[in-house]
N, C-alpha and C positions, 0 to 999 in steps of 0.2 A: 461476626463473632457471636456465639450464643452465650448468654449470661446464665450463670447457675442460679436457679430460682431459690435456693436455700439462703443465699447471701448475695443479693443482686448488685455487686460492684465488680466492674471488669478488672480492677486492680485491688486485691484485698490486703496488700501489704507493701507500702512504700514509705520511704523516709523523706521524700520530696514531692508531696502531692501538688499536681498542677491544676486539678479541677475537682469538682464535687463528686466525681465518679471514682475517685481513688481514696482508699482508706489510709490516712497518714498514721504511721506508728509513732506514738508519743511515749517518752519516758516520763515518770512522775514530775520531773522538774522542767520539762519542755513547755514552751509556749506554743500556741497554735493560733492561727488568725482566721482561717475560714475552712469550710468543708468538714467532712466527717473524719473521725479519728478513732483509734483504739488507744488504750492506755494500760500499761502494765510494767512490771519490774523484770527486766531481762536477767536471767540467772548469772550472767557474767558481770553485772553491774549492781549487785546487791551490796548495800552499805551496812556493815555490822549485821544486825539481825533483820534488817529491812523494814522495821516497823515505822520509822519516820517516813520512809518512802510510801509505805502502805497507806498511811493516812491520806496522802495526796492522791493515791490511786482511787481510794474509796470516794473521795470528794469529787474527783473529775469523772468518775464512771457513770454518775447519774446525769451528767450533762446531756441535753437532747441530741447533740451532734456526736456523742460517743456511741458508736455502733458495735463495738467489740471490746473485749477485755484481752489484754496482752500487748505486746509480745511478752510471754512469760514461759517458764518451763524448766528444763533440766539440762545441764551441760557438765559432763565430767571433766572438761578442760578448765572450767572456771575455778578460781581460787576459793570461792565460797564453798564450805563443806556441803556435801550432798544432803545430809539431814536438814540443814537450814534451807537449801533450795526446795526440798520437798515440802517443808512447812509453808514457805511462801507460796509455792505453786498450789497447795491445797486451799490457801486463802483465795487465790484467783479463781479456782474451780467453784468454790462456794459463792463468790460474788457473781460470777457469770451465770450460775444457776438462779440465784435470787433475782437478778436483773433481766433474765431471759435474753442474754447476749452471747454471741459466739465467743469462743476462746481461741486466740491465735497463739500457737505453741512453737517454741524454739526447743529443739531436742538434739543433743549431740552425745552419742555413745551411751544413751540412757533409754533405749526403746523398751526394754523389759520393764523398767520402772514405770515408764509412761503408760504402757498397757496395763500394768498392775494397778496404777492409780485410777485409770478409767474404770476398771472393774470394781475396785474397792469403794470408790466415791459414789457409785450408783448414779452418776451424772447422766442426764438425758439430753442436754443441750448440744449444740453444734460445736465440735472441736475440729480445728483445722491446723494440721502440721505444716508450717510454712517452710519453703525452700526444700521440698522433698527431692532427693536425688539418689536414693538407695535402690535396693533390689526389688524386683516384682514380688518376690515372696514376702518381703517385709511390708510392701504396700498392701497386699491382701490381708496380712495379719492385722495391720492397723485398721483397715476398712472393716474387718470382721467385728472389731470391738467398737466401731462407731467413730473412728478418727478419720476424717477426710484429709485429702492431700492438696497442697498448693505447689505449683511449679513456677520457677523463675526462668531467666534467660538460658540456664543450663539445658532446658528442654530443647532448644534449637540446635544444640551440639551433641546431644546424647541420644542415639537411636533407641536405646532401651526405654528411655523416658517417653520418647515420641510414640513408640509402640504401646506403652502403657496407657497413654491418653487416648489412643485410638481404640483400645479395647475396653476401657472402663466406662460405665454409665456416666453421663455428664454431671449428675448430681454428686459424684464421688470426688470431684477435683475442682480446683480454682486456679487462677493465675495471679501473678504478682510481679512487680519489678524489683523490689528490695535492693535499691541502688547501693546500699552499703555492703551487700552480700555478707551479712553476718551469719 
């Protein structure tokens, strides 16, 4: 397997890391014992305005084993209102830029907003949309604005996604297990 040089972990998003080559996704209140991790507030689990959680994210984000910010993002299925999700996501964007760490993104039915925020923020860091399983046209639209893609086990069962990974440059995509399939 070829490793993506932009973020050299074979598994960029898992909830059950088995070794130091897997990036364990941590929520602010999670504990971690070993290996590298990412930390962020998932849009489906924002409590009130998210600021108590945010303080924990900021504290953990500077840990030497924290290699990415997130999972964070936008989800129109979530009970938290979209304006609150956007405000929290913008905080994640700023933190990722300040710390020069990749941003691991969850996005459901909010791709226009995500693309708009990438443009509006002026962010230049690595953004990775995890669990991508949408159309090739959307993939190219995301890539045009600098949002890379990550594929999970769905890749093995979806010929469209397999074709996409065969035609994209290797630096445009990553792999993950995401056992919780959120």
